[in-house]
C-alpha positions in Angstrom: -0.2 0.1 0.1 1.4 3.4 -1.0 0.4 5.4 2.7 1.3 2.2 4.4 2.1 2.8 7.3 2.0 6.7 7.2 -0.6 9.2 9.7 -2.0 12.1 8.1 -3.7 15.3 9.0 -6.8 16.2 6.8 -8.5 19.5 7.7 -11.9 20.1 6.4 -12.1 16.2 6.6 -15.7 17.0 6.9 -16.2 18.1 3.3 -16.5 16.4 -0.1 -12.6 16.5 -1.1 -11.2 16.2 2.7 -13.5 13.5 3.2 -12.8 11.8 -0.4 -9.1 12.2 0.3 -9.2 10.7 4.3 -10.7 7.9 2.2 -8.5 7.0 -0.2 -5.4 7.4 1.9 -7.2 4.8 4.4 -7.3 2.6 1.7 -3.7 3.3 0.8 -2.9 2.0 4.6 -2.7 5.5 6.5 -4.3 6.3 9.8 -6.0 9.8 9.8 -7.0 12.7 11.9 -9.8 14.2 10.6 -10.0 17.8 11.4 -12.8 20.2 11.1 -14.5 23.0 12.4 -18.1 20.5 11.6 -17.9 18.2 14.7 -21.4 15.9 13.5 -19.7 15.9 9.3 -16.2 14.8 10.3 -17.8 12.5 13.0 -19.0 10.6 10.1 -15.8 10.7 7.9 -14.1 8.8 10.5 -17.5 6.1 10.5 -16.4 6.0 6.9 -12.7 5.0 7.2 -13.7 2.3 10.4 -16.2 0.8 7.9 -14.0 0.2 5.4 -11.4 -1.6 8.0 -8.9 2.1 8.4 -7.9 4.1 11.6 -8.9 7.5 11.9 -10.4 9.9 14.6 -11.6 13.1 14.9 -10.1 16.2 16.6 -12.8 19.6 16.2 -10.3 22.1 14.6 -11.0 25.8 13.7 -7.9 26.2 12.1 -8.4 30.5 11.9 -7.4 29.5 15.7 -3.5 29.2 16.9 -4.4 27.2 19.6 -7.2 24.5 17.8 -4.2 24.3 15.3 -1.6 23.4 18.0 -3.4 20.9 19.5 -4.4 19.0 16.7 -0.8 18.8 15.9 -0.2 17.3 19.8 -3.1 15.2 19.9 -2.4 13.6 16.5 1.2 12.8 17.3 -0.1 11.9 20.8 -2.5 9.0 19.6 -0.2 7.8 16.3 3.0 8.3 17.7 4.1 10.7 14.5 3.2 12.4 11.8 4.3 12.2 8.3 0.9 14.1 6.1 -0.3 17.3 6.5 -3.2 18.3 3.6 -4.5 21.3 4.7 -7.6 21.5 2.5 -10.4 23.7 4.5 -11.4 26.6 3.0 -14.6 29.1 2.0 -16.0 31.1 -0.6 -18.3 34.1 -0.2 -20.9 34.9 -2.6 -20.1 36.7 -5.9 -19.6 41.0 -5.5 -17.8 43.4 -6.9 -14.4 44.8 -4.5 -16.0 48.3 -3.6 -18.8 45.8 -2.0 -17.2 43.2 -0.4 -17.1 43.8 3.6 -14.0 43.9 5.5 -15.1 41.1 8.3 -16.2 38.4 4.7 -12.6 39.6 3.4 -10.7 39.0 6.8 -12.5 35.4 7.2 -11.5 34.3 3.7 -8.1 35.4 4.1 -8.3 33.9 8.0 -9.5 30.7 6.7 -7.6 29.4 3.3 -4.8 31.5 3.5 -3.6 32.0 7.7 -5.0 28.5 8.3 -2.8 26.9 5.7 -0.3 29.0 7.5 -0.7 27.9 10.7 -0.7 24.4 9.5 2.7 24.5 8.6 4.1 26.7 11.3 3.0 23.9 14.0 3.0 21.0 12.3 6.4 21.1 10.4 8.6 20.9 13.5 6.8 17.7 14.2 7.7 16.4 11.4 10.6 14.3 9.8 12.6 13.8 7.0 10.3 12.7 4.0 7.4 14.0 5.2 5.0 15.3 2.8 2.3 19.1 2.8 -0.3 19.6 0.5 -1.6 23.0 0.3 -5.1 23.7 -1.7 -5.4 26.5 -3.7 -7.4 26.6 -7.2 -7.3 27.7 -10.5 -9.1 31.2 -9.4 -5.2 31.7 -7.6 -3.7 31.4 -11.1 -5.8 33.0 -13.6 -7.8 35.6 -11.4 -11.5 35.7 -10.7 -13.4 38.4 -11.5 -16.1 39.0 -8.7 -14.4 37.0 -6.6 -11.4 38.9 -5.3 -10.9 37.7 -1.9 -10.8 34.0 -2.8 -9.1 34.7 -5.8 -6.1 36.8 -3.2 -6.3 33.8 -0.8 -5.8 31.1 -2.8 -3.1 33.3 -4.6 -1.1 33.4 -1.9 -1.5 29.9 -1.0 0.5 29.2 -4.1 3.2 31.9 -2.9 3.5 30.0 0.5 3.3 27.1 -0.6 6.8 28.1 -2.7 8.3 29.7 -0.1 7.9 26.8 2.5 9.2 24.0 -0.2 12.5 26.4 -0.2 12.5 26.5 3.4 12.2 23.1 4.2 14.1 21.2 1.1 16.8 20.4 3.0 15.1 18.6 5.2 13.3 16.7 3.2 10.4 17.8 4.0 8.0 18.4 0.8 5.5 21.4 0.2 3.5 21.6 -2.9 -0.1 22.3 -3.7 -3.4 22.0 -5.8 -5.4 24.2 -8.1 -8.7 22.1 -8.5 -11.3 24.1 -11.2 -14.7 23.4 -10.8 -15.5 20.3 -8.7 -18.7 19.0 -7.8 -18.4 19.5 -4.1 -21.3 21.8 -1.7 -19.0 24.6 -2.5 -20.5 24.9 -6.0 -24.2 24.1 -4.9 -25.2 27.6 -5.8 -23.9 27.6 -8.5 -26.3 24.3 -9.9 -28.8 26.8 -9.6 -27.9 29.4 -11.5 -28.0 30.4 -15.5 -24.3 29.8 -15.4 -24.1 26.3 -14.7 -24.3 25.5 -17.9 -22.1 26.9 -19.1 -19.7 26.4 -15.8 -20.0 22.8 -15.8 -18.3 22.9 -19.3 -15.8 25.1 -19.6 -13.1 22.9 -20.3 -11.1 20.8 -22.4 -12.8 17.7 -20.9 -16.6 19.0 -20.9 -17.3 18.0 -17.8 -17.1 18.8 -13.8 -14.1 17.3 -11.9 -15.2 14.9 -9.1 -13.7 15.2 -5.3 -12.1 10.9 -6.0 -10.6 13.1 -8.4 -8.8 15.3 -6.6 -8.1 13.0 -3.7 -6.0 10.7 -6.7 -3.6 14.0 -7.1 -3.4 14.7 -3.2 -2.4 10.7 -3.1 -0.2 10.7 -5.3 1.9 14.2 -4.0 1.8 12.5 -0.8 3.4 9.2 -1.2 6.9 8.5 -2.0 6.1 8.4 -6.2 6.1 12.1 -5.7 9.9 12.4 -3.7 11.4 14.6 -6.4 8.2 16.9 -6.1 8.0 19.9 -4.6 6.8 23.5 -4.5 4.9 22.8 -7.2 1.1 23.6 -7.9 -0.6 21.0 -9.8 -3.5 21.8 -12.0 -6.3 19.9 -11.4 -8.9 21.2 -14.1 -9.9 19.4 -16.8 -8.4 21.9 -19.2 -9.9 24.8 -18.2 -6.7 26.5 -18.1 -5.9 25.8 -21.6 -9.0 27.2 -23.4 
């Protein structure tokens, strides 16, 4: 198995991509700390892993809280004895609006979760990780190409890409790899509102493959970057968008 004897923390593991990744990791022999602010959703992910014979536990985590993040790391090591993989996946978006109409509270909330949550995850996890460990941060193609009416989300995800590059150079000598993923439109709860809009038909086919991505397809990419198969890859952002940026 590709992650046999490995231990991973996955934030936002109660959501679609986090849950799919947690299940995929568990299939490959990884023990999982399921971190999420939503207790019921996180507990459900743990139940699914255990039903399939995997090992996991839930730790309630608000990724904007340094205390919660530090506790998340410490509890994982206390439970499983080590930490090999960190998937900084928790994220949010806000309703579309032009920059002058974005409230300061909405802007700060997106930055606190999408960017600061990634920073805090690495801040507290890296000192406890050993040579051969891997970190994957969730960015977005919006952070590469820019997305009108989603300025806070775009800025946060672009910053995640830059932070990933910085971290990879800082810890490469310690053989701790840091990469990011940049999904396109993926069939998750985050796009539910779009499905009811008149632009969904265009959004759902706006790529070379002419379809929406699946959470399991993101999970497989994260698995690759977290595994020894990607042992010579660091500081990169893997675009998973069905060819959206090529159009």
